[in-house]
C-alpha positions, 0 to 999 in steps of 0.5 A: 527447333530442338528447343520444342521438341526438349519442352516437348518432351519435358512437358511429356515428362511431367505428365507421365510424372503426374500420372503415375503419382495419381495412379499410385494415389488411386493404388493407395486409395484402393488399398486402404479401401480393401482393409476398411471393407475386410474390417466392415465385414469383421465388425459386422460378423463380430456384432452378429455374434455378440447380437446372438451370444446376448441371446443366448446367455439366458438360455445358459442362466436357465440351465444352471438354475434347472440343474440346481433344482433337480430333485435328488432321486432322479440325478443320475437318471439318463435324462438328467444327465443329458440335459447336463451334457447339453448344458455343457455342450452349450457352454463350450460353444460359447466359449469357443467364440470368446465368451468366458464368466466373469469370475466372481464369488461370494466374497469378492469386493463390488466392483461396478464395471464388472457386476451389477447389485439388485440389492444392499442387505445387512449381513453380519458374515461380511463387510460391507460392499461385499458380494454375499451372493452371485444371482445371475454370472456375467459374462465377456467377451474378450475385454467387453463386459456383455453382461455383468454379473447379478450380485446381492451385495453386504451393506 
């Protein structure tokens, strides 16, 4: 009679181990699912922010262009100062979201990974492949280039 009981006990112990291993696998699978779900949620927000930021960049360009053409007689006008403050506020908000300018200036060497050449021009003041002027600022979010800087390049 002892043998069938020992055999039954061994079967039950094996079944317990089997169920315990299955439970541990389920726990690990659930933890992986939870982490994947959290990462997907983070990626969704990042993508949504990215799309919104890309849509706002032309507004930043227009603020910059309009500031370059403010007539001298109204530069100290309260309205003009208010528009400048709005531009700074928008820049600050985008900066808090991780947006940074691609630092580019005249005289820098052209780099196709961060610059987009909109023209190649003869210019005696610059060497070949040097940037003559920045037409539109480039921007990046973290290390990702959202928009390359649009530049004029010397031949």
